[in-house]
LUMSENU-697246 format. One record per atom (N, C-alpha, C): chain; x, y negated, z negated; residue in three letters; atom name. Coordinates in nm, 4 decimals, decimal comma, padded with zeros to 6 digits. Layout:
BEGIN
{chain = A | xx = X | yy = Y | zz = Z | resn = ALA | name = CA}
...
//
This chain:
BEGIN
{chain = A | xx = 00,0986 | yy = 00,1183 | zz = 00,0098 | resn = MET | name = N}
{chain = A | xx = 00,0124 | yy = 00,0238 | zz = 00,0132 | resn = MET | name = CA}
{chain = A | xx = 00,0974 | yy = -00,1271 | zz = -00,0101 | resn = MET | name = C}
{chain = A | xx = 00,0559 | yy = -00,2181 | zz = 00,0823 | resn = GLU | name = N}
{chain = A | xx = 00,1409 | yy = -00,3492 | zz = 00,0974 | resn = GLU | name = CA}
{chain = A | xx = 00,0375 | yy = -00,4506 | zz = 00,0474 | resn = GLU | name = C}
{chain = A | xx = 00,0903 | yy = -00,4983 | zz = -00,0550 | resn = CYS | name = N}
{chain = A | xx = -00,0067 | yy = -00,6192 | zz = -00,1278 | resn = CYS | name = CA}
{chain = A | xx = 00,0555 | yy = -00,7619 | zz = -00,0980 | resn = CYS | name = C}
{chain = A | xx = -00,0079 | yy = -00,8685 | zz = -00,0155 | resn = GLY | name = N}
{chain = A | xx = 00,0443 | yy = -00,9594 | zz = 00,0039 | resn = GLY | name = CA}
{chain = A | xx = 00,0168 | yy = -01,0616 | zz = -00,0947 | resn = GLY | name = C}
{chain = A | xx = -00,0735 | yy = -01,0539 | zz = -00,1500 | resn = CYS | name = N}
{chain = A | xx = -00,1108 | yy = -01,1246 | zz = -00,2935 | resn = CYS | name = CA}
{chain = A | xx = 00,0152 | yy = -01,1204 | zz = -00,3949 | resn = CYS | name = C}
{chain = A | xx = 00,0717 | yy = -01,0214 | zz = -00,4036 | resn = GLU | name = N}
{chain = A | xx = 00,1383 | yy = -01,0317 | zz = -00,5243 | resn = GLU | name = CA}
{chain = A | xx = 00,3056 | yy = -00,9827 | zz = -00,4581 | resn = GLU | name = C}
{chain = A | xx = 00,3136 | yy = -00,9568 | zz = -00,3526 | resn = GLY | name = N}
{chain = A | xx = 00,4415 | yy = -00,9385 | zz = -00,2605 | resn = GLY | name = CA}
{chain = A | xx = 00,4869 | yy = -00,7984 | zz = -00,3177 | resn = GLY | name = C}
{chain = A | xx = 00,3964 | yy = -00,7048 | zz = -00,3291 | resn = VAL | name = N}
{chain = A | xx = 00,4655 | yy = -00,5900 | zz = -00,3788 | resn = VAL | name = CA}
{chain = A | xx = 00,4195 | yy = -00,4655 | zz = -00,2695 | resn = VAL | name = C}
{chain = A | xx = 00,5091 | yy = -00,3699 | zz = -00,2759 | resn = THR | name = N}
{chain = A | xx = 00,4791 | yy = -00,2458 | zz = -00,1793 | resn = THR | name = CA}
{chain = A | xx = 00,4701 | yy = -00,1222 | zz = -00,2793 | resn = THR | name = C}
{chain = A | xx = 00,3669 | yy = -00,0540 | zz = -00,2402 | resn = LEU | name = N}
{chain = A | xx = 00,3517 | yy = 00,0666 | zz = -00,3554 | resn = LEU | name = CA}
{chain = A | xx = 00,3442 | yy = 00,1963 | zz = -00,2655 | resn = LEU | name = C}
{chain = A | xx = 00,3863 | yy = 00,3268 | zz = -00,3209 | resn = THR | name = N}
{chain = A | xx = 00,3724 | yy = 00,4069 | zz = -00,2479 | resn = THR | name = CA}
{chain = A | xx = 00,3462 | yy = 00,5494 | zz = -00,3712 | resn = THR | name = C}
{chain = A | xx = 00,2528 | yy = 00,6186 | zz = -00,3331 | resn = GLY | name = N}
{chain = A | xx = 00,2008 | yy = 00,7203 | zz = -00,4075 | resn = GLY | name = CA}
{chain = A | xx = 00,0901 | yy = 00,6909 | zz = -00,4938 | resn = GLY | name = C}
{chain = A | xx = 00,0199 | yy = 00,7904 | zz = -00,5599 | resn = ARG | name = N}
{chain = A | xx = -00,1081 | yy = 00,7824 | zz = -00,6467 | resn = ARG | name = CA}
{chain = A | xx = -00,0501 | yy = 00,7157 | zz = -00,7740 | resn = ARG | name = C}
{chain = A | xx = 00,0456 | yy = 00,7240 | zz = -00,8078 | resn = SER | name = N}
{chain = A | xx = 00,0627 | yy = 00,6894 | zz = -00,9564 | resn = SER | name = CA}
{chain = A | xx = 00,0920 | yy = 00,5756 | zz = -00,9561 | resn = SER | name = C}
{chain = A | xx = 00,1651 | yy = 00,5037 | zz = -00,8626 | resn = SER | name = N}
{chain = A | xx = 00,2093 | yy = 00,3753 | zz = -00,8735 | resn = SER | name = CA}
{chain = A | xx = 00,0827 | yy = 00,2825 | zz = -00,8291 | resn = SER | name = C}
{chain = A | xx = -00,0128 | yy = 00,3281 | zz = -00,7430 | resn = ILE | name = N}
{chain = A | xx = -00,0992 | yy = 00,2752 | zz = -00,6972 | resn = ILE | name = CA}
{chain = A | xx = -00,2249 | yy = 00,2588 | zz = -00,8076 | resn = ILE | name = C}
{chain = A | xx = -00,2340 | yy = 00,3712 | zz = -00,8902 | resn = ALA | name = N}
{chain = A | xx = -00,2933 | yy = 00,3780 | zz = -01,0143 | resn = ALA | name = CA}
{chain = A | xx = -00,2753 | yy = 00,2722 | zz = -01,1118 | resn = ALA | name = C}
{chain = A | xx = -00,1354 | yy = 00,2434 | zz = -01,1411 | resn = ALA | name = N}
{chain = A | xx = -00,0432 | yy = 00,1991 | zz = -01,2226 | resn = ALA | name = CA}
{chain = A | xx = -00,1096 | yy = 00,0438 | zz = -01,1942 | resn = ALA | name = C}
{chain = A | xx = -00,0966 | yy = 00,0116 | zz = -01,0702 | resn = TYR | name = N}
{chain = A | xx = -00,1220 | yy = -00,1503 | zz = -01,0316 | resn = TYR | name = CA}
{chain = A | xx = -00,2720 | yy = -00,1766 | zz = -01,0419 | resn = TYR | name = C}
{chain = A | xx = -00,3450 | yy = -00,0938 | zz = -00,9986 | resn = TRP | name = N}
{chain = A | xx = -00,5190 | yy = -00,1143 | zz = -01,0007 | resn = TRP | name = CA}
{chain = A | xx = -00,5728 | yy = -00,1275 | zz = -01,1471 | resn = TRP | name = C}
{chain = A | xx = -00,5242 | yy = -00,0074 | zz = -01,2240 | resn = ALA | name = N}
{chain = A | xx = -00,5692 | yy = -00,0121 | zz = -01,3729 | resn = ALA | name = CA}
{chain = A | xx = -00,5847 | yy = -00,1361 | zz = -01,4307 | resn = ALA | name = C}
{chain = A | xx = -00,5192 | yy = -00,2374 | zz = -01,4587 | resn = PRO | name = N}
{chain = A | xx = -00,5529 | yy = -00,3380 | zz = -01,5273 | resn = PRO | name = CA}
{chain = A | xx = -00,6702 | yy = -00,4389 | zz = -01,4923 | resn = PRO | name = C}
{chain = A | xx = -00,6540 | yy = -00,4292 | zz = -01,3434 | resn = LYS | name = N}
{chain = A | xx = -00,7449 | yy = -00,5054 | zz = -01,2606 | resn = LYS | name = CA}
{chain = A | xx = -00,8754 | yy = -00,4739 | zz = -01,2911 | resn = LYS | name = C}
{chain = A | xx = -00,8864 | yy = -00,3191 | zz = -01,2706 | resn = LEU | name = N}
{chain = A | xx = -01,0139 | yy = -00,3013 | zz = -01,2981 | resn = LEU | name = CA}
{chain = A | xx = -01,0821 | yy = -00,2771 | zz = -01,4250 | resn = LEU | name = C}
{chain = A | xx = -00,9956 | yy = -00,2593 | zz = -01,4936 | resn = GLU | name = N}
{chain = A | xx = -01,0291 | yy = -00,2673 | zz = -01,6711 | resn = GLU | name = CA}
{chain = A | xx = -01,0542 | yy = -00,3979 | zz = -01,7021 | resn = GLU | name = C}
{chain = A | xx = -01,0454 | yy = -00,5176 | zz = -01,6148 | resn = SER | name = N}
{chain = A | xx = -01,0277 | yy = -00,6346 | zz = -01,6450 | resn = SER | name = CA}
{chain = A | xx = -01,2018 | yy = -00,6643 | zz = -01,6883 | resn = SER | name = C}
{chain = A | xx = -01,2780 | yy = -00,7301 | zz = -01,7533 | resn = ARG | name = N}
{chain = A | xx = -01,4054 | yy = -00,7730 | zz = -01,7725 | resn = ARG | name = CA}
{chain = A | xx = -01,4544 | yy = -00,8796 | zz = -01,6182 | resn = ARG | name = C}
{chain = A | xx = -01,3534 | yy = -00,9044 | zz = -01,5858 | resn = ARG | name = N}
{chain = A | xx = -01,4082 | yy = -00,9872 | zz = -01,4561 | resn = ARG | name = CA}
{chain = A | xx = -01,4266 | yy = -00,9143 | zz = -01,3279 | resn = ARG | name = C}
{chain = A | xx = -01,5229 | yy = -00,9437 | zz = -01,2775 | resn = SER | name = N}
{chain = A | xx = -01,5697 | yy = -00,8659 | zz = -01,1444 | resn = SER | name = CA}
{chain = A | xx = -01,5025 | yy = -00,8935 | zz = -01,0155 | resn = SER | name = C}
{chain = A | xx = -01,5412 | yy = -00,7963 | zz = -00,9112 | resn = PHE | name = N}
{chain = A | xx = -01,5141 | yy = -00,8267 | zz = -00,7915 | resn = PHE | name = CA}
{chain = A | xx = -01,6234 | yy = -00,8476 | zz = -00,7240 | resn = PHE | name = C}
{chain = A | xx = -01,6350 | yy = -00,9199 | zz = -00,6060 | resn = ASN | name = N}
{chain = A | xx = -01,7427 | yy = -00,9287 | zz = -00,5543 | resn = ASN | name = CA}
{chain = A | xx = -01,7177 | yy = -00,9316 | zz = -00,3845 | resn = ASN | name = C}
{chain = A | xx = -01,8028 | yy = -00,8215 | zz = -00,3167 | resn = LEU | name = N}
{chain = A | xx = -01,7817 | yy = -00,8079 | zz = -00,1991 | resn = LEU | name = CA}
{chain = A | xx = -01,8502 | yy = -00,8642 | zz = -00,0894 | resn = LEU | name = C}
{chain = A | xx = -01,7811 | yy = -00,9552 | zz = -00,0004 | resn = ASP | name = N}
{chain = A | xx = -01,8146 | yy = -01,0315 | zz = 00,0915 | resn = ASP | name = CA}
{chain = A | xx = -01,8657 | yy = -00,9722 | zz = 00,2341 | resn = ASP | name = C}
{chain = A | xx = -01,7825 | yy = -00,8719 | zz = 00,3051 | resn = ASP | name = N}
{chain = A | xx = -01,8011 | yy = -00,8278 | zz = 00,4201 | resn = ASP | name = CA}
{chain = A | xx = -01,7172 | yy = -00,7136 | zz = 00,4397 | resn = ASP | name = C}
{chain = A | xx = -01,7689 | yy = -00,6104 | zz = 00,5198 | resn = VAL | name = N}
{chain = A | xx = -01,7327 | yy = -00,4764 | zz = 00,5405 | resn = VAL | name = CA}
{chain = A | xx = -01,7251 | yy = -00,4510 | zz = 00,7099 | resn = VAL | name = C}
{chain = A | xx = -01,6271 | yy = -00,4442 | zz = 00,7643 | resn = VAL | name = N}
{chain = A | xx = -01,6034 | yy = -00,4366 | zz = 00,9048 | resn = VAL | name = CA}
{chain = A | xx = -01,5065 | yy = -00,3011 | zz = 00,9642 | resn = VAL | name = C}
{chain = A | xx = -01,5672 | yy = -00,2469 | zz = 01,0459 | resn = LEU | name = N}
{chain = A | xx = -01,5370 | yy = -00,1100 | zz = 01,0971 | resn = LEU | name = CA}
{chain = A | xx = -01,4230 | yy = -00,1964 | zz = 01,2067 | resn = LEU | name = C}
{chain = A | xx = -01,2949 | yy = -00,1486 | zz = 01,1999 | resn = THR | name = N}
{chain = A | xx = -01,2212 | yy = -00,1372 | zz = 01,3256 | resn = THR | name = CA}
{chain = A | xx = -01,1920 | yy = -00,0558 | zz = 01,3799 | resn = THR | name = C}
{chain = A | xx = -01,0607 | yy = -00,0754 | zz = 01,4784 | resn = GLY | name = N}
{chain = A | xx = -01,0493 | yy = 00,0533 | zz = 01,5821 | resn = GLY | name = CA}
{chain = A | xx = -00,9992 | yy = 00,1710 | zz = 01,4794 | resn = GLY | name = C}
{chain = A | xx = -00,9362 | yy = 00,1263 | zz = 01,3940 | resn = HIS | name = N}
{chain = A | xx = -00,8527 | yy = 00,2524 | zz = 01,3236 | resn = HIS | name = CA}
{chain = A | xx = -00,8899 | yy = 00,2524 | zz = 01,1808 | resn = HIS | name = C}
{chain = A | xx = -00,9930 | yy = 00,2056 | zz = 01,1178 | resn = GLY | name = N}
{chain = A | xx = -01,0281 | yy = 00,1828 | zz = 00,9704 | resn = GLY | name = CA}
{chain = A | xx = -01,0989 | yy = 00,0935 | zz = 00,9501 | resn = GLY | name = C}
{chain = A | xx = -01,0951 | yy = 00,0506 | zz = 00,8321 | resn = VAL | name = N}
{chain = A | xx = -01,2139 | yy = -00,0692 | zz = 00,7581 | resn = VAL | name = CA}
{chain = A | xx = -01,1421 | yy = -00,1826 | zz = 00,6985 | resn = VAL | name = C}
{chain = A | xx = -01,1908 | yy = -00,3128 | zz = 00,7492 | resn = GLN | name = N}
{chain = A | xx = -01,1558 | yy = -00,4337 | zz = 00,7215 | resn = GLN | name = CA}
{chain = A | xx = -01,2579 | yy = -00,4524 | zz = 00,5781 | resn = GLN | name = C}
{chain = A | xx = -01,2198 | yy = -00,5198 | zz = 00,4527 | resn = ILE | name = N}
{chain = A | xx = -01,2895 | yy = -00,5749 | zz = 00,3619 | resn = ILE | name = CA}
{chain = A | xx = -01,2803 | yy = -00,7024 | zz = 00,3145 | resn = ILE | name = C}
{chain = A | xx = -01,3517 | yy = -00,7603 | zz = 00,3010 | resn = ASP | name = N}
{chain = A | xx = -01,3165 | yy = -00,9018 | zz = 00,2605 | resn = ASP | name = CA}
{chain = A | xx = -01,3894 | yy = -00,9166 | zz = 00,1254 | resn = ASP | name = C}
{chain = A | xx = -01,3257 | yy = -00,9893 | zz = -00,0133 | resn = TYR | name = N}
{chain = A | xx = -01,3722 | yy = -00,9527 | zz = -00,1055 | resn = TYR | name = CA}
{chain = A | xx = -01,3282 | yy = -01,0816 | zz = -00,1994 | resn = TYR | name = C}
{chain = A | xx = -01,4030 | yy = -01,1063 | zz = -00,3041 | resn = GLN | name = N}
{chain = A | xx = -01,3385 | yy = -01,2090 | zz = -00,3922 | resn = GLN | name = CA}
{chain = A | xx = -01,2743 | yy = -01,1168 | zz = -00,5008 | resn = GLN | name = C}
{chain = A | xx = -01,1295 | yy = -01,1532 | zz = -00,5638 | resn = SER | name = N}
{chain = A | xx = -01,0680 | yy = -01,0902 | zz = -00,6629 | resn = SER | name = CA}
{chain = A | xx = -01,1331 | yy = -01,0865 | zz = -00,7692 | resn = SER | name = C}
{chain = A | xx = -01,0736 | yy = -01,0111 | zz = -00,8971 | resn = TYR | name = N}
{chain = A | xx = -01,1207 | yy = -01,0604 | zz = -01,0038 | resn = TYR | name = CA}
{chain = A | xx = -01,0961 | yy = -01,1788 | zz = -01,0474 | resn = TYR | name = C}
{chain = A | xx = -00,9868 | yy = -01,2619 | zz = -00,9995 | resn = GLU | name = N}
{chain = A | xx = -00,9388 | yy = -01,3851 | zz = -01,0310 | resn = GLU | name = CA}
{chain = A | xx = -01,0375 | yy = -01,5124 | zz = -00,9524 | resn = GLU | name = C}
{chain = A | xx = -01,1441 | yy = -01,4627 | zz = -00,8793 | resn = GLY | name = N}
{chain = A | xx = -01,1865 | yy = -01,5254 | zz = -00,7902 | resn = GLY | name = CA}
{chain = A | xx = -01,1492 | yy = -01,6077 | zz = -00,6336 | resn = GLY | name = C}
{chain = A | xx = -01,0428 | yy = -01,5241 | zz = -00,6461 | resn = LYS | name = N}
{chain = A | xx = -00,9923 | yy = -01,5505 | zz = -00,4924 | resn = LYS | name = CA}
{chain = A | xx = -01,0147 | yy = -01,4500 | zz = -00,3754 | resn = LYS | name = C}
{chain = A | xx = -01,0306 | yy = -01,5333 | zz = -00,2837 | resn = PRO | name = N}
{chain = A | xx = -01,0673 | yy = -01,4490 | zz = -00,1538 | resn = PRO | name = CA}
{chain = A | xx = -00,9471 | yy = -01,3692 | zz = -00,0914 | resn = PRO | name = C}
{chain = A | xx = -00,9918 | yy = -01,2149 | zz = -00,0752 | resn = VAL | name = N}
{chain = A | xx = -00,8913 | yy = -01,1439 | zz = -00,0061 | resn = VAL | name = CA}
{chain = A | xx = -00,9300 | yy = -01,0661 | zz = 00,0915 | resn = VAL | name = C}
{chain = A | xx = -00,8506 | yy = -01,0256 | zz = 00,1862 | resn = ARG | name = N}
{chain = A | xx = -00,8828 | yy = -00,9122 | zz = 00,2703 | resn = ARG | name = CA}
{chain = A | xx = -00,7900 | yy = -00,7968 | zz = 00,2554 | resn = ARG | name = C}
{chain = A | xx = -00,8562 | yy = -00,6780 | zz = 00,2654 | resn = PHE | name = N}
{chain = A | xx = -00,8227 | yy = -00,5391 | zz = 00,2183 | resn = PHE | name = CA}
{chain = A | xx = -00,8384 | yy = -00,4809 | zz = 00,3503 | resn = PHE | name = C}
{chain = A | xx = -00,7589 | yy = -00,3832 | zz = 00,4163 | resn = TYR | name = N}
{chain = A | xx = -00,7521 | yy = -00,3321 | zz = 00,5533 | resn = TYR | name = CA}
{chain = A | xx = -00,7239 | yy = -00,1709 | zz = 00,4960 | resn = TYR | name = C}
{chain = A | xx = -00,7776 | yy = -00,0835 | zz = 00,5507 | resn = PHE | name = N}
{chain = A | xx = -00,7718 | yy = 00,0675 | zz = 00,5437 | resn = PHE | name = CA}
{chain = A | xx = -00,7615 | yy = 00,1545 | zz = 00,6857 | resn = PHE | name = C}
{chain = A | xx = -00,6583 | yy = 00,1992 | zz = 00,6891 | resn = ARG | name = N}
{chain = A | xx = -00,6269 | yy = 00,2617 | zz = 00,8258 | resn = ARG | name = CA}
{chain = A | xx = -00,6268 | yy = 00,4392 | zz = 00,7974 | resn = ARG | name = C}
{chain = A | xx = -00,7316 | yy = 00,4986 | zz = 00,8823 | resn = PHE | name = N}
{chain = A | xx = -00,7130 | yy = 00,6134 | zz = 00,8590 | resn = PHE | name = CA}
{chain = A | xx = -00,6674 | yy = 00,7053 | zz = 00,9737 | resn = PHE | name = C}
{chain = A | xx = -00,6298 | yy = 00,8412 | zz = 00,9521 | resn = ASP | name = N}
{chain = A | xx = -00,5914 | yy = 00,9448 | zz = 01,0497 | resn = ASP | name = CA}
{chain = A | xx = -00,6879 | yy = 01,0065 | zz = 01,1139 | resn = ASP | name = C}
{chain = A | xx = -00,6505 | yy = 01,1067 | zz = 01,1921 | resn = ARG | name = N}
{chain = A | xx = -00,7728 | yy = 01,1822 | zz = 01,2680 | resn = ARG | name = CA}
{chain = A | xx = -00,8473 | yy = 01,2473 | zz = 01,1614 | resn = ARG | name = C}
{chain = A | xx = -00,7991 | yy = 01,2868 | zz = 01,0325 | resn = SER | name = N}
{chain = A | xx = -00,8490 | yy = 01,4003 | zz = 00,9262 | resn = SER | name = CA}
{chain = A | xx = -00,9388 | yy = 01,2996 | zz = 00,8467 | resn = SER | name = C}
{chain = A | xx = -00,9382 | yy = 01,1801 | zz = 00,8921 | resn = ASN | name = N}
{chain = A | xx = -00,9953 | yy = 01,0831 | zz = 00,7855 | resn = ASN | name = CA}
{chain = A | xx = -00,9387 | yy = 01,0575 | zz = 00,6576 | resn = ASN | name = C}
{chain = A | xx = -00,8102 | yy = 01,0512 | zz = 00,6349 | resn = LYS | name = N}
{chain = A | xx = -00,7265 | yy = 01,0578 | zz = 00,5178 | resn = LYS | name = CA}
{chain = A | xx = -00,6628 | yy = 00,8835 | zz = 00,5246 | resn = LYS | name = C}
{chain = A | xx = -00,6576 | yy = 00,8263 | zz = 00,4586 | resn = ILE | name = N}
{chain = A | xx = -00,6024 | yy = 00,7072 | zz = 00,4373 | resn = ILE | name = CA}
{chain = A | xx = -00,4358 | yy = 00,6905 | zz = 00,4601 | resn = ILE | name = C}
{chain = A | xx = -00,3881 | yy = 00,6428 | zz = 00,5609 | resn = ILE | name = N}
{chain = A | xx = -00,2730 | yy = 00,6540 | zz = 00,6109 | resn = ILE | name = CA}
{chain = A | xx = -00,1821 | yy = 00,5145 | zz = 00,5703 | resn = ILE | name = C}
{chain = A | xx = -00,2681 | yy = 00,4075 | zz = 00,5561 | resn = TYR | name = N}
{chain = A | xx = -00,1944 | yy = 00,2476 | zz = 00,5401 | resn = TYR | name = CA}
{chain = A | xx = -00,3272 | yy = 00,1683 | zz = 00,4845 | resn = TYR | name = C}
{chain = A | xx = -00,2604 | yy = 00,1250 | zz = 00,3985 | resn = THR | name = N}
{chain = A | xx = -00,3708 | yy = 00,0019 | zz = 00,3371 | resn = THR | name = CA}
{chain = A | xx = -00,2526 | yy = -00,1304 | zz = 00,3201 | resn = THR | name = C}
{chain = A | xx = -00,3513 | yy = -00,2320 | zz = 00,3416 | resn = SER | name = N}
{chain = A | xx = -00,2674 | yy = -00,3563 | zz = 00,3199 | resn = SER | name = CA}
{chain = A | xx = -00,3554 | yy = -00,4576 | zz = 00,2394 | resn = SER | name = C}
{chain = A | xx = -00,3296 | yy = -00,5782 | zz = 00,1744 | resn = CYS | name = N}
{chain = A | xx = -00,4379 | yy = -00,6533 | zz = 00,1340 | resn = CYS | name = CA}
{chain = A | xx = -00,3501 | yy = -00,7875 | zz = 00,1170 | resn = CYS | name = C}
{chain = A | xx = -00,4388 | yy = -00,9125 | zz = 00,1253 | resn = GLY | name = N}
{chain = A | xx = -00,3573 | yy = -01,0450 | zz = 00,0953 | resn = GLY | name = CA}
{chain = A | xx = -00,4664 | yy = -01,1612 | zz = 00,1186 | resn = GLY | name = C}
{chain = A | xx = -00,4081 | yy = -01,2602 | zz = 00,0812 | resn = PRO | name = N}
{chain = A | xx = -00,5274 | yy = -01,3803 | zz = 00,0278 | resn = PRO | name = CA}
{chain = A | xx = -00,5667 | yy = -01,4012 | zz = 00,1954 | resn = PRO | name = C}
{chain = A | xx = -00,6954 | yy = -01,4283 | zz = 00,1704 | resn = LEU | name = N}
{chain = A | xx = -00,7680 | yy = -01,4798 | zz = 00,2948 | resn = LEU | name = CA}
{chain = A | xx = -00,7988 | yy = -01,6081 | zz = 00,2825 | resn = LEU | name = C}
{chain = A | xx = -00,7191 | yy = -01,6501 | zz = 00,3773 | resn = ILE | name = N}
{chain = A | xx = -00,7020 | yy = -01,8297 | zz = 00,3809 | resn = ILE | name = CA}
{chain = A | xx = -00,8352 | yy = -01,8806 | zz = 00,4494 | resn = ILE | name = C}
{chain = A | xx = -00,8553 | yy = -01,8098 | zz = 00,5577 | resn = ASP | name = N}
{chain = A | xx = -00,9746 | yy = -01,8605 | zz = 00,6402 | resn = ASP | name = CA}
{chain = A | xx = -01,0339 | yy = -01,7270 | zz = 00,7051 | resn = ASP | name = C}
{chain = A | xx = -01,1516 | yy = -01,7015 | zz = 00,7704 | resn = ARG | name = N}
{chain = A | xx = -01,2145 | yy = -01,5834 | zz = 00,8239 | resn = ARG | name = CA}
{chain = A | xx = -01,1243 | yy = -01,5528 | zz = 00,9338 | resn = ARG | name = C}
{chain = A | xx = -01,0797 | yy = -01,6308 | zz = 01,0054 | resn = ALA | name = N}
{chain = A | xx = -00,9941 | yy = -01,5991 | zz = 01,1193 | resn = ALA | name = CA}
{chain = A | xx = -00,8543 | yy = -01,5223 | zz = 01,1082 | resn = ALA | name = C}
{chain = A | xx = -00,8392 | yy = -01,5213 | zz = 00,9860 | resn = ALA | name = N}
{chain = A | xx = -00,6952 | yy = -01,4669 | zz = 00,9287 | resn = ALA | name = CA}
{chain = A | xx = -00,7114 | yy = -01,3343 | zz = 00,9309 | resn = ALA | name = C}
{chain = A | xx = -00,6163 | yy = -01,2606 | zz = 00,9907 | resn = ARG | name = N}
{chain = A | xx = -00,6119 | yy = -01,0987 | zz = 01,0019 | resn = ARG | name = CA}
{chain = A | xx = -00,4994 | yy = -01,0315 | zz = 00,9460 | resn = ARG | name = C}
{chain = A | xx = -00,5127 | yy = -00,9657 | zz = 00,8202 | resn = ILE | name = N}
{chain = A | xx = -00,4206 | yy = -00,8503 | zz = 00,7976 | resn = ILE | name = CA}
{chain = A | xx = -00,4433 | yy = -00,7095 | zz = 00,8396 | resn = ILE | name = C}
{chain = A | xx = -00,4027 | yy = -00,6897 | zz = 00,9701 | resn = SER | name = N}
{chain = A | xx = -00,4356 | yy = -00,5581 | zz = 01,0335 | resn = SER | name = CA}
{chain = A | xx = -00,3313 | yy = -00,5368 | zz = 01,1216 | resn = SER | name = C}
{chain = A | xx = -00,2893 | yy = -00,3987 | zz = 01,1220 | resn = PRO | name = N}
{chain = A | xx = -00,1878 | yy = -00,3605 | zz = 01,2149 | resn = PRO | name = CA}
{chain = A | xx = -00,2071 | yy = -00,3351 | zz = 01,3679 | resn = PRO | name = C}
{chain = A | xx = -00,3579 | yy = -00,3422 | zz = 01,3888 | resn = ASN | name = N}
{chain = A | xx = -00,4180 | yy = -00,3324 | zz = 01,5044 | resn = ASN | name = CA}
{chain = A | xx = -00,3182 | yy = -00,4074 | zz = 01,6085 | resn = ASN | name = C}
//
């Protein structure tokens, strides 16, 4: 997972779980804004637990397993964080 919000790259379930755990345990909530299917995955726009707009991208292989994820601040809706 590449996180442009915090400038980190994470590999493996345990490191991704450790990254997300404090965010998901926060009493603050996430707000989903938009979900779009792309040629190779899904693009999700949401408001982070800090209230900041973020774009998250998931890319899948032929067996529908996630092979790549990235996220970053969404400065405007025309911004793209996608390897397409």
